[in-house]
C-alpha positions as CSV (number, residue, x, y, z in Angstrom):
1,M,-17.9,61.5,-116.1
2,R,-15.6,64.7,-116.2
3,A,-14.2,67.0,-113.6
4,W,-13.4,70.5,-114.2
5,K,-10.8,72.5,-111.8
6,R,-11.4,76.1,-111.5
7,G,-8.7,77.9,-114.1
8,S,-10.4,75.6,-116.7
9,L,-11.1,78.7,-118.7
10,G,-7.1,79.3,-119.0
11,S,-5.9,82.5,-119.8
12,I,-8.9,83.8,-121.7
13,D,-10.0,86.9,-120.0
14,R,-14.0,87.0,-119.5
15,R,-15.0,89.6,-122.4
16,K,-12.6,87.3,-124.6
17,F,-14.6,84.2,-123.0
18,V,-17.7,85.7,-124.0
19,Q,-17.1,87.0,-127.4
20,L,-15.4,83.7,-128.4
21,C,-18.6,81.6,-127.4
22,A,-20.8,84.0,-128.5
23,G,-19.3,84.0,-132.3
24,S,-18.0,80.3,-132.6
25,L,-19.9,78.6,-135.5
26,A,-22.1,81.6,-136.0
27,L,-19.7,82.7,-139.1
28,S,-20.9,79.8,-140.7
29,A,-24.2,81.1,-141.8
30,V,-22.4,83.9,-143.4
31,G,-21.9,84.1,-147.4
32,C,-24.0,80.7,-147.7
33,A,-24.7,79.3,-151.0
34,P,-26.7,80.3,-153.9
35,G,-28.7,77.3,-153.6
36,M,-31.0,78.7,-150.7
37,D,-32.9,80.7,-153.8
38,R,-34.6,77.3,-154.0
39,A,-36.7,78.2,-151.3
40,S,-38.0,81.4,-153.2
41,A,-38.3,79.0,-156.4
42,R,-40.9,77.1,-154.7
43,G,-43.9,79.5,-154.6
44,N,-46.1,79.8,-152.3
45,K,-45.2,76.9,-150.6
46,V,-43.3,76.4,-147.1
47,I,-41.3,73.5,-146.3
48,V,-40.8,73.0,-142.3
49,P,-38.6,70.2,-140.4
50,Y,-40.9,68.8,-137.9
51,T,-40.5,65.8,-135.2
52,P,-43.6,63.9,-134.5
53,S,-43.7,63.1,-131.0
54,M,-45.5,59.7,-131.4
55,E,-47.8,58.4,-134.1
56,G,-50.9,60.1,-132.8
57,P,-52.8,63.4,-132.7
58,F,-49.7,65.2,-130.8
59,G,-47.3,64.2,-133.8
60,L,-48.6,63.8,-137.2
61,G,-51.8,65.6,-136.0
62,A,-49.8,68.8,-136.2
63,P,-52.8,70.4,-133.8
64,S,-52.6,74.1,-134.9
65,L,-52.8,73.5,-138.6
66,L,-55.2,70.8,-138.8
67,F,-57.5,71.4,-135.8
68,I,-58.6,74.6,-133.8
69,S,-59.6,74.5,-130.2
70,L,-62.4,76.6,-127.9
71,V,-60.0,79.6,-127.2
72,R,-56.3,80.5,-127.9
73,F,-54.3,83.3,-125.8
74,T,-53.7,86.8,-127.5
75,E,-49.8,88.1,-127.3
76,R,-51.1,89.7,-123.8
77,G,-52.3,86.1,-122.4
78,D,-55.7,86.9,-122.7
79,L,-58.4,84.6,-123.9
80,E,-59.4,84.8,-127.7
81,G,-62.6,83.4,-129.3
82,H,-61.6,80.3,-131.8
83,L,-64.1,77.2,-132.0
84,A,-66.1,79.6,-129.0
85,R,-67.4,82.6,-130.3
86,S,-68.3,83.4,-126.4
87,W,-68.2,82.0,-122.9
88,E,-69.2,82.6,-119.1
89,H,-67.9,81.4,-116.3
90,S,-68.5,80.9,-112.5
91,A,-66.9,83.0,-109.6
92,D,-64.7,80.4,-108.8
93,F,-63.1,79.7,-112.7
94,R,-64.3,76.0,-112.6
95,S,-67.5,76.1,-114.6
96,W,-67.6,77.3,-118.1
97,T,-70.4,77.5,-120.6
98,Y,-69.0,78.1,-124.5
99,H,-71.1,79.1,-126.9
100,L,-69.7,77.9,-130.5
101,R,-69.3,79.2,-133.8
102,T,-71.9,78.0,-136.4
103,D,-69.7,78.6,-139.2
104,V,-66.9,76.0,-138.5
105,P,-67.2,72.7,-140.6
106,W,-65.0,69.8,-140.4
107,H,-62.9,69.2,-143.7
108,D,-65.3,66.9,-145.0
109,G,-68.1,69.2,-144.8
110,A,-70.2,68.0,-141.5
111,P,-70.5,70.8,-139.0
112,V,-68.4,71.3,-135.9
113,S,-71.1,70.9,-133.0
114,A,-71.0,70.7,-129.1
115,H,-71.0,66.9,-129.5
116,D,-67.7,67.1,-131.1
117,V,-66.3,69.2,-127.7
118,K,-68.0,66.5,-125.2
119,F,-66.6,63.7,-127.2
120,T,-63.0,64.9,-127.2
121,L,-62.7,66.0,-123.5
122,D,-64.5,62.5,-122.8
123,L,-61.6,60.8,-124.8
124,L,-59.0,63.3,-122.6
125,S,-60.6,62.2,-119.4
126,R,-59.6,58.3,-120.1
127,P,-56.7,57.3,-118.0
128,E,-54.9,55.9,-121.2
129,S,-54.7,59.4,-122.8
130,A,-51.3,61.1,-122.6
131,Q,-53.6,64.5,-121.2
132,F,-55.7,62.3,-118.6
133,L,-57.8,65.4,-117.3
134,P,-60.7,64.2,-115.1
135,F,-63.8,66.9,-115.6
136,E,-66.3,66.9,-112.8
137,S,-68.8,67.1,-115.7
138,I,-69.3,67.9,-119.6
139,D,-72.8,68.7,-120.7
140,V,-74.3,69.4,-124.1
141,L,-76.8,72.2,-123.6
142,D,-77.7,72.2,-127.3
143,D,-75.8,71.4,-130.7
144,W,-73.8,75.0,-130.3
145,T,-73.4,75.2,-126.6
146,V,-71.2,72.9,-123.9
147,A,-70.8,73.6,-120.5
148,V,-67.8,71.9,-118.5
149,R,-66.9,72.0,-115.0
150,S,-63.1,71.1,-114.4
151,G,-61.4,70.6,-111.2
152,H,-58.0,70.5,-112.6
153,G,-57.3,73.7,-114.6
154,L,-58.2,75.0,-118.0
155,H,-55.5,73.1,-119.8
156,Y,-58.2,71.3,-122.1
157,Q,-59.6,75.1,-123.5
158,T,-56.6,75.1,-126.0
159,Q,-56.8,71.4,-126.8
160,A,-57.6,70.6,-130.3
161,C,-61.1,69.6,-131.0
162,W,-61.5,66.2,-132.8
163,P,-64.5,64.9,-135.2
164,K,-67.2,62.4,-133.2
165,H,-68.4,61.5,-136.4
166,L,-65.1,59.8,-137.4
167,L,-63.7,58.3,-134.4
168,E,-66.5,57.6,-131.8
169,R,-66.7,53.7,-133.1
170,L,-62.8,53.4,-132.8
171,D,-61.3,51.8,-129.7
172,P,-60.4,54.6,-127.0
173,R,-57.4,52.2,-125.7
174,S,-55.7,52.6,-128.9
175,L,-56.1,56.5,-129.5
176,Y,-52.4,57.0,-130.3
177,R,-52.6,54.1,-132.8
178,W,-55.7,55.2,-135.0
179,D,-54.9,55.1,-138.6
180,F,-56.9,58.0,-138.7
181,W,-53.8,60.4,-137.5
182,T,-52.3,59.7,-140.8
183,H,-55.0,61.0,-142.9
184,A,-56.6,63.3,-140.3
185,V,-59.8,65.3,-141.2
186,G,-59.7,68.5,-139.2
187,N,-61.3,72.1,-138.6
188,G,-58.2,74.3,-139.1
189,P,-56.5,76.5,-141.5
190,Y,-55.0,73.5,-143.4
191,R,-56.5,70.1,-144.4
192,F,-54.6,66.9,-145.5
193,M,-53.4,66.6,-148.6
194,R,-50.8,63.2,-148.1
195,Y,-48.7,61.2,-145.8
196,V,-45.4,59.7,-146.7
197,P,-44.5,57.5,-143.9
198,E,-41.0,58.2,-141.8
199,T,-40.9,61.3,-145.0
200,M,-43.7,64.1,-144.9
201,V,-47.0,65.5,-144.5
202,E,-48.6,67.8,-146.9
203,L,-51.3,70.0,-146.1
204,E,-53.0,72.8,-148.4
205,A,-55.0,75.7,-147.1
206,N,-58.4,75.3,-146.1
207,P,-60.6,77.7,-148.3
208,D,-63.5,77.1,-145.9
209,Y,-61.8,78.1,-143.1
210,Y,-64.0,80.6,-140.7
211,R,-61.0,83.1,-140.8
212,G,-60.7,83.0,-144.5
213,K,-58.4,80.8,-146.5
214,P,-54.6,81.3,-145.3
215,R,-52.2,83.0,-147.6
216,I,-49.6,80.2,-147.7
217,D,-51.0,77.7,-150.0
218,R,-49.2,74.5,-149.2
219,V,-47.3,73.3,-146.0
220,V,-45.1,70.2,-146.0
221,L,-44.3,68.8,-142.6
222,K,-40.7,67.0,-143.3
223,F,-40.0,64.6,-140.7
224,S,-36.7,65.2,-139.5
225,E,-35.2,65.0,-136.0
226,Q,-33.3,68.3,-136.7
227,A,-33.1,70.2,-140.0
228,G,-29.3,71.2,-140.2
229,L,-27.4,74.2,-141.6
230,T,-26.8,72.2,-145.0
231,E,-30.6,71.6,-145.3
232,L,-31.7,75.0,-144.6
233,L,-28.5,76.9,-146.8
234,S,-29.4,74.6,-149.8
235,G,-33.0,75.7,-149.9
236,N,-34.4,72.1,-148.9
237,V,-36.3,73.7,-146.0
238,D,-37.4,77.3,-144.9
239,V,-36.8,76.5,-141.1
240,M,-34.4,75.5,-138.9
241,S,-35.3,74.5,-135.5
242,G,-33.4,73.2,-132.5
243,N,-30.0,73.7,-131.7
244,V,-30.0,77.0,-133.5
245,A,-28.5,78.5,-130.3
246,R,-25.3,79.2,-131.7
247,F,-26.7,81.6,-134.4
248,R,-26.9,85.4,-133.6
249,S,-28.7,87.7,-135.8
250,E,-26.2,89.9,-136.6
251,N,-24.3,87.3,-138.0
252,L,-26.6,85.3,-140.3
253,D,-26.9,85.7,-143.8
254,P,-29.3,88.3,-144.7
255,R,-31.5,86.0,-146.2
256,L,-32.4,84.5,-143.0
257,R,-34.0,86.0,-139.9
258,L,-34.0,84.7,-136.1
259,Y,-36.9,84.2,-134.0
260,Y,-37.1,83.1,-130.1
261,W,-40.1,82.0,-128.2
262,Y,-40.6,80.8,-124.6
263,E,-41.1,77.4,-124.1
264,D,-42.8,77.6,-121.1
265,T,-42.2,78.9,-117.6
266,S,-39.0,76.8,-117.2
267,A,-35.6,78.4,-116.8
268,R,-31.9,77.5,-116.8
269,G,-30.4,77.7,-113.3
270,I,-28.6,76.3,-110.1
271,Y,-30.2,74.1,-107.6
272,W,-28.8,74.5,-103.9
273,Q,-28.7,72.3,-101.5
274,N,-30.1,74.5,-98.7
275,Q,-29.2,71.7,-96.3
276,H,-25.6,71.7,-96.9
277,P,-23.7,73.6,-94.5
278,L,-22.2,76.0,-97.1
279,F,-25.7,76.9,-98.2
280,R,-27.8,76.8,-95.2
281,D,-27.5,80.6,-94.8
282,P,-30.0,82.4,-97.3
283,R,-27.7,85.5,-97.7
284,V,-24.9,83.1,-99.0
285,R,-27.4,81.9,-101.9
286,R,-28.3,85.2,-102.6
287,A,-24.8,86.6,-102.4
288,L,-23.7,83.8,-105.1
289,T,-26.7,85.0,-107.2
290,L,-25.5,88.6,-107.2
291,A,-22.4,87.7,-108.4
292,I,-23.3,86.3,-111.5
293,N,-24.0,88.6,-114.4
294,R,-26.8,87.1,-115.8
295,R,-27.3,89.7,-118.6
296,E,-23.8,89.0,-119.9
297,L,-24.2,84.9,-119.8
298,L,-27.0,85.4,-122.4
299,P,-24.4,85.9,-125.3
300,V,-22.2,83.3,-123.8
301,I,-25.0,80.5,-124.7
302,N,-26.3,82.7,-127.8
303,V,-29.6,83.5,-126.1
304,P,-31.1,86.7,-127.7
305,G,-30.1,89.6,-125.2
306,D,-33.6,90.9,-124.8
307,V,-35.0,87.9,-123.0
308,T,-36.6,88.8,-119.9
309,L,-34.5,87.7,-116.7
310,V,-36.6,86.4,-113.7
311,D,-35.4,85.7,-109.9
312,G,-38.6,83.3,-108.9
313,P,-41.7,81.4,-110.0
314,Y,-44.1,83.2,-112.5
315,T,-47.0,82.8,-114.8
316,L,-46.9,82.9,-118.6
317,R,-49.7,85.8,-118.3
318,Q,-47.4,87.8,-116.1
319,L,-44.3,87.4,-118.5
320,R,-46.8,88.0,-121.2
321,R,-47.9,91.1,-120.0
322,G,-44.4,92.4,-118.9
323,Q,-45.7,92.3,-115.1
324,L,-42.5,90.6,-113.5
325,P,-40.5,92.3,-110.9
326,A,-36.9,93.8,-111.8
327,P,-34.2,90.9,-111.3
328,L,-31.6,91.1,-108.7
329,P,-28.5,93.0,-110.2
330,Y,-25.4,92.1,-110.7
331,D,-23.4,93.5,-108.2
332,P,-20.2,91.6,-107.0
333,E,-19.7,94.1,-104.5
334,Q,-23.1,93.2,-102.5
335,A,-22.1,89.9,-103.0
336,R,-18.8,90.2,-101.1
337,A,-20.7,92.1,-98.4
338,L,-23.4,89.3,-98.0
339,L,-20.4,86.7,-97.5
340,D,-18.5,88.8,-95.1
341,A,-21.8,89.2,-92.8
342,A,-22.4,85.6,-93.2
343,G,-18.6,85.1,-91.8
344,W,-17.0,84.2,-94.7
345,H,-13.5,85.8,-95.4
346,D,-10.3,85.2,-97.0
347,R,-8.1,85.6,-94.2
348,D,-5.1,83.9,-95.6
349,G,-5.1,85.7,-99.1
350,D,-5.4,82.3,-101.5
351,G,-8.4,83.6,-103.2
352,V,-10.7,81.0,-101.3
353,R,-12.9,82.4,-98.4
354,E,-13.1,80.5,-95.5
355,R,-15.0,80.0,-92.1
356,D,-14.0,78.2,-88.7
357,G,-11.1,76.4,-91.1
358,Q,-13.3,75.1,-94.1
359,G,-13.0,76.6,-97.4
360,F,-15.7,77.7,-99.5
361,R,-15.2,75.1,-101.9
362,F,-18.0,72.5,-103.1
363,T,-19.0,70.7,-106.4
364,A,-21.6,71.3,-108.8
365,I,-22.8,68.5,-110.9
366,V,-23.8,69.3,-114.4
367,F,-26.6,68.5,-117.2
368,Q,-25.8,68.0,-120.5
369,P,-25.3,70.8,-123.2
370,P,-25.7,74.1,-122.8
371,Y,-25.1,73.6,-119.0
372,P,-21.4,72.6,-119.0
373,T,-20.9,76.2,-120.8
374,I,-23.0,78.1,-118.3
375,A,-21.2,76.4,-115.5
376,Q,-18.1,77.2,-116.4
377,Y,-18.7,81.0,-117.0
378,V,-20.6,81.0,-113.7
379,Q,-17.5,79.3,-112.3
380,D,-15.3,82.4,-113.3
381,Q,-17.9,84.5,-111.6
382,F,-17.8,82.9,-108.0
383,H,-14.0,82.6,-108.8
384,R,-14.1,86.9,-108.4
385,V,-15.8,86.6,-105.0
386,G,-14.0,84.4,-103.4
387,V,-15.9,81.0,-103.9
388,H,-14.0,77.8,-105.4
389,M,-16.6,75.4,-107.4
390,D,-15.4,72.3,-109.3
391,L,-17.5,71.0,-112.1
392,Q,-18.5,67.5,-112.4
393,L,-20.5,66.7,-115.9
394,L,-22.8,63.9,-115.5
395,D,-25.5,62.1,-117.6
396,D,-28.9,63.5,-117.7
397,S,-30.5,60.6,-115.8
398,V,-27.8,60.8,-113.3
399,V,-28.3,64.3,-112.6
400,T,-32.0,63.7,-112.3
401,E,-32.0,61.1,-110.2
402,R,-29.5,62.9,-107.8
403,L,-32.0,65.7,-107.7
404,K,-34.7,63.6,-106.4
405,R,-32.8,62.2,-104.0
406,G,-31.2,65.2,-102.7
407,A,-27.7,64.0,-103.3
408,F,-25.9,67.0,-104.3
409,E,-24.5,70.0,-103.2
410,A,-25.2,72.1,-106.1
411,A,-26.6,71.5,-109.5
412,F,-26.9,73.3,-113.1
413,A,-30.0,71.9,-114.5
414,T,-33.4,73.0,-116.0
415,L,-35.9,74.7,-113.3
416,W,-39.0,73.1,-114.6
417,G,-41.7,75.9,-113.4
418,S,-42.7,75.8,-109.9
419,R,-41.8,72.0,-110.1
420,W,-38.4,73.1,-109.2
421,L,-39.1,72.0,-105.7
422,L,-39.4,68.4,-107.0
423,D,-41.3,67.1,-104.0
424,K,-42.4,68.2,-100.6
425,P,-40.5,68.5,-98.4
426,S,-38.2,69.6,-100.9
427,S,-35.5,67.4,-102.0
428,I,-33.5,70.6,-102.4
429,G,-33.7,71.2,-98.3
430,Y,-35.9,74.3,-98.8
431,E,-38.0,75.2,-95.9
432,N,-40.3,77.8,-95.5
433,P,-43.9,77.3,-94.6
434,A,-44.9,80.7,-96.0
435,F,-43.8,79.5,-99.5
436,F,-45.3,76.1,-99.1
437,A,-48.8,77.6,-98.5
438,L,-48.6,80.0,-100.9
439,F,-47.6,77.4,-103.2
440,Q,-50.8,75.3,-102.8
441,R,-53.2,78.1,-102.9
442,A,-51.5,78.6,-106.4
443,K,-52.3,75.3,-107.6
444,D,-55.9,75.4,-106.0
445,T,-57.0,78.5,-107.8
446,A,-58.6,78.4,-111.5
447,D,-58.8,82.4,-111.1
448,P,-56.1,83.8,-113.3
449,D,-55.9,87.1,-111.2
450,E,-55.5,85.3,-108.0
451,E,-53.0,83.3,-109.4
452,D,-50.5,86.0,-110.8
453,R,-51.0,87.6,-107.2
454,T,-50.2,84.3,-105.2
455,Y,-47.0,84.3,-107.5
456,R,-45.7,88.0,-107.0
457,E,-46.0,86.8,-103.4
458,L,-44.0,83.8,-104.0
459,A,-41.3,85.8,-106.4
460,N,-40.7,87.9,-103.2
461,I,-40.2,85.0,-101.0
462,V,-37.9,83.1,-103.6
463,R,-35.9,86.6,-104.2
464,A,-35.0,86.7,-100.6
465,D,-34.6,83.3,-99.5
466,A,-32.9,82.2,-103.2
467,P,-33.6,78.5,-102.7
468,V,-32.3,78.2,-106.4
469,T,-30.7,80.8,-108.7
470,F,-32.6,81.5,-112.0
471,L,-30.2,82.1,-114.7
472,C,-32.2,82.6,-117.8
473,P,-35.7,81.7,-119.2
474,K,-35.4,78.6,-121.5
475,V,-36.3,79.8,-125.2
476,D,-36.8,78.1,-128.4
477,L,-35.0,79.4,-131.7
478,D,-35.7,79.1,-135.2
479,V,-33.7,80.7,-138.2
480,V,-36.3,81.4,-140.9
481,H,-35.7,82.0,-144.4
482,R,-36.7,86.0,-145.0
483,R,-39.5,85.1,-147.7
484,V,-41.5,83.9,-144.6
485,R,-42.9,87.0,-142.9
486,G,-45.4,87.5,-140.2
487,L,-43.4,86.2,-137.3
488,S,-41.8,88.2,-134.5
489,S,-40.6,87.3,-131.0
490,P,-41.5,86.5,-128.5
491,W,-45.0,85.6,-129.1
492,R,-45.5,84.5,-132.8
493,A,-42.2,83.0,-133.5
494,N,-43.2,79.7,-134.1
495,P,-44.2,78.8,-137.7
496,V,-46.0,75.8,-137.3
497,E,-48.2,77.5,-134.7
498,F,-49.0,80.9,-136.3
499,M,-49.0,79.7,-140.0
500,E,-52.3,80.8,-140.5
501,Y,-50.8,84.5,-139.9
502,L,-48.3,84.4,-142.1
503,W,-47.3,85.3,-145.5
504,L,-44.7,84.9,-148.3
505,E,-42.6,87.3,-150.5
506,P,-40.7,84.9,-152.9
507,D,-38.1,87.6,-154.4
508,G,-37.1,88.0,-150.5
509,R,-38.0,91.7,-150.5
510,R,-36.8,93.3,-147.3
């Protein structure tokens, strides 16, 4: 456990602090070893570090490479046919009828049919499934048509479809332990070649893929918790994922490219205990948000500067379509005015505001990296408007437990989409009946247009009340050898997910 006091940034001014944070370690990617040319010497093969989440379909199965789903999303968040060539839905968006393509075979030559879709969804509806998606009904209308009624949402639409003829006799209770996943037969753009336990899976381009054979011939998923800089620069892998936020594109070796993509609708932010005397007034919470230069914060944690800033809950479709409201500006003068209006003034000139004899001082608990860096930056920003914040670094499990109990004044942690409420009544002490009614409406609807409208209303309430402060969306980053082409930030940046769209230029031409 460690506590910091104000002034922990020492005598470094804010501009220099930003420059040092953004540049640290990044220069290590400049002037890399010539061994990276091995990547080009591999020919038409890509090696990608990969971390299986379990010995099952969401780990070794590499769903986007081996299997296809009913539909997938375009960059604008619209549905695009995949296994399904067309569909109809009911007015409430709960009942869908899917008409399947007839030209999609399993990798063993058997046709993919509506029976496979029903088999897969039935598996997912079992309690032992990690997904556990209970359906009201799943009906095969004919070999190429399936009707689904769902009361829980439409997440199943992008679920990989599995082969009934190979799996129906296996015990569904041991779904994630099936030997099938180590030599999976899929229907996607790549097909299984070999599996080396604890080492790798190798796949080859599927010549019978309905969109045509992919342009990259071989894909190796090299099992690794995190491929480091040495692996990438030596040419042993083509991608470095995970903790690569230390890199900035202008500092990379010219043979590398940096791509980012949004994980989901989660964000990095600050939870306020709304029932604490310091934070009961929404003007105070709003002032603290206005006091933070969030755009300047991005390079401090090496997040790309063009990510979209947000101030409230939102849907991925809104983010994809650029339909989010403009974020609150960085406005320290307005922040000071709001604090003045709430009765907080620095009357003794010590740099800290007070009211009724109490100084505006509090302690924020801090999640693990990169939150300490974020918190130190925000600490300095608050000091500039007369607010003193101490920091206490705790283990992640302790922060999570205290958030659930509401045992904190402020907390730097992940805002998990709309789940930052944690429970109802909210453990952050937020009370607004209009918000909770809208939140329930958003959960109950399956109509994407209605969901977007409701989230716009939710965002307006959150902007006014500021029960939490959104700092920046969470993003994943990949550093990729420039011979891998076809990637773009932020909606086609994951090499594994979008491998079928990519191609290689072995000589690394620009």
